[in-house]
C-alpha positions in Angstrom: -1.3 65.3 46.6 -3.0 65.8 43.2 -5.7 68.5 42.5 -8.3 67.8 39.9 -10.6 70.6 38.5 -13.9 69.4 37.1 -16.2 71.7 35.3 -19.9 70.8 35.7 -22.6 73.1 34.3 -20.6 76.2 34.9 -19.5 75.3 38.3 -15.9 74.3 39.1 -15.4 71.7 41.8 -12.0 70.9 43.3 -11.3 67.4 44.5 -8.1 66.7 46.4 -6.8 63.2 46.4 -3.7 61.7 47.9 -3.2 59.1 45.1 -0.7 57.1 47.2 -3.3 56.3 49.8 -6.4 56.0 47.5 -5.2 53.8 44.6 -3.8 50.3 44.5 -1.3 50.5 41.7 -1.6 46.8 40.8 -5.4 47.1 40.7 -5.0 50.2 38.4 -2.7 48.3 36.1 -5.2 45.4 35.8 -8.1 47.8 35.3 -6.7 49.7 32.3 -6.3 48.1 28.9 -4.3 49.8 26.1 -4.4 48.8 22.4 -1.8 51.0 20.7 -0.7 51.3 17.1 2.5 49.4 18.0 1.9 46.0 19.5 4.0 44.8 22.4 4.8 41.1 22.2 7.9 39.7 23.9 10.5 37.2 22.8 8.7 34.3 24.5 6.0 31.9 23.7 2.4 32.8 22.7 1.3 31.3 26.0 3.7 33.3 28.1 2.8 36.5 26.3 -0.9 35.9 27.0 -0.2 34.9 30.6 1.3 38.3 31.2 -2.3 39.6 31.0 -3.8 37.0 33.3 -1.2 34.8 35.0 -3.8 32.5 36.5 -5.5 31.7 33.2 -5.9 28.0 32.4 -5.0 26.4 29.1 -8.8 26.3 28.3 -9.2 30.0 29.0 -6.2 30.8 26.8 -7.6 28.8 24.0 -11.0 30.4 24.4 -9.5 33.9 24.4 -7.6 33.0 21.2 -10.8 31.9 19.6 -12.6 35.0 20.7 -9.9 37.2 19.1 -9.9 35.0 15.9 -6.3 34.0 16.7 -6.7 30.4 17.5 -6.4 29.0 14.0 -3.2 30.8 13.1 -1.7 30.0 16.5 -2.6 26.3 16.3 -0.8 26.2 12.9 2.5 27.6 14.3 5.2 25.0 14.6 4.7 24.6 18.4 1.3 26.1 18.7 1.0 28.1 21.9 4.6 27.1 22.9 6.0 28.8 19.7 8.6 31.5 20.6 7.4 34.7 18.8 10.8 36.4 18.4 11.7 39.9 19.4 8.5 42.0 19.3 6.7 39.2 17.7 8.4 39.9 14.4 7.8 36.3 13.1 4.1 37.1 12.8 2.3 39.4 10.3 1.1 42.8 11.5 -2.5 41.5 11.7 -1.5 38.4 13.7 0.5 40.5 16.1 -2.5 42.9 16.5 -4.9 39.9 17.2 -2.6 38.5 19.9 -2.2 41.9 21.5 -5.9 42.4 21.4 -6.4 38.9 22.8 -4.2 39.7 25.8 -5.9 43.1 26.5 -9.4 41.5 26.3 -8.2 38.7 28.7 -7.6 41.5 31.3 -11.3 42.3 31.2 -10.4 46.0 31.8 -12.7 48.7 33.2 -11.0 51.4 31.3 -9.9 50.9 27.7 -7.6 53.2 25.6 -7.4 52.4 21.9 -4.9 54.2 19.6 -5.7 53.6 15.9 -7.1 50.1 16.8 -8.1 49.2 13.2 -4.6 49.3 11.9 -3.5 45.9 10.5 -6.8 44.3 11.3 -8.6 42.1 8.8 -12.4 42.3 8.4 -13.1 39.3 10.7 -11.0 40.7 13.6 -12.4 44.2 13.1 -15.9 42.8 13.4 -14.9 41.0 16.7 -13.4 44.3 18.0 -16.5 46.3 17.1 -18.8 43.7 18.7 -16.7 43.7 21.9 -16.7 47.5 22.1 -20.4 47.8 21.4 -21.0 45.7 24.5 -18.1 47.1 26.6 -19.5 48.7 29.8 -16.4 50.5 31.0 -14.9 53.8 30.0 -13.5 53.9 26.4 -11.2 56.4 24.8 -10.5 55.9 21.1 -8.1 57.8 18.9 -8.8 56.9 15.2 -9.0 58.3 11.7 -11.6 55.7 10.9 -14.8 57.6 11.2 -17.0 54.7 10.1 -15.5 52.6 13.0 -15.9 55.4 15.4 -19.6 55.9 14.6 -20.2 52.2 15.3 -18.5 52.0 18.7 -18.7 55.3 20.5 -21.6 57.3 22.1 -19.9 60.7 22.0 -17.3 62.0 19.5 -14.9 64.8 20.1 -13.5 66.0 16.7 -10.1 67.6 17.1 -10.7 70.0 14.4 -14.0 71.4 15.7 -13.4 70.7 19.4 -17.2 70.0 19.5 -18.7 67.1 21.3 -21.1 65.3 19.0 
């Protein structure tokens, strides 16, 4: 049993949940997307890395997701296209290419809750614009950790500055 204290206008409410009975772990994993500073790609093909996010995705859906993440052109120029093995941690790709593929796989999940840790690292302007557009229309819960104040001002409604601990 987990206890959660919530402060609402000076009142403290306590909500007790037995998380084992209330949450479906597979649903929770599908509902949360994480874009971290370090991208996680596996020593398998581009296709297989993307299918980890949505195993039922068709070839057409994979290609559209790659286009949406501005990754289709560079993937189609790889020796074997989507069947190209990426190497351990995707090291055969540049940092920006790895980040675009990782972003593509997270967006394919269509998460309800998105956590971004320094999401602008290694992104070129075109991919950054795609991410900004996606986040401006994202209807779920978004938590962003970033030093890029310009980016933050464009994509978040409320800002908690660690230095001032004030909500803007």
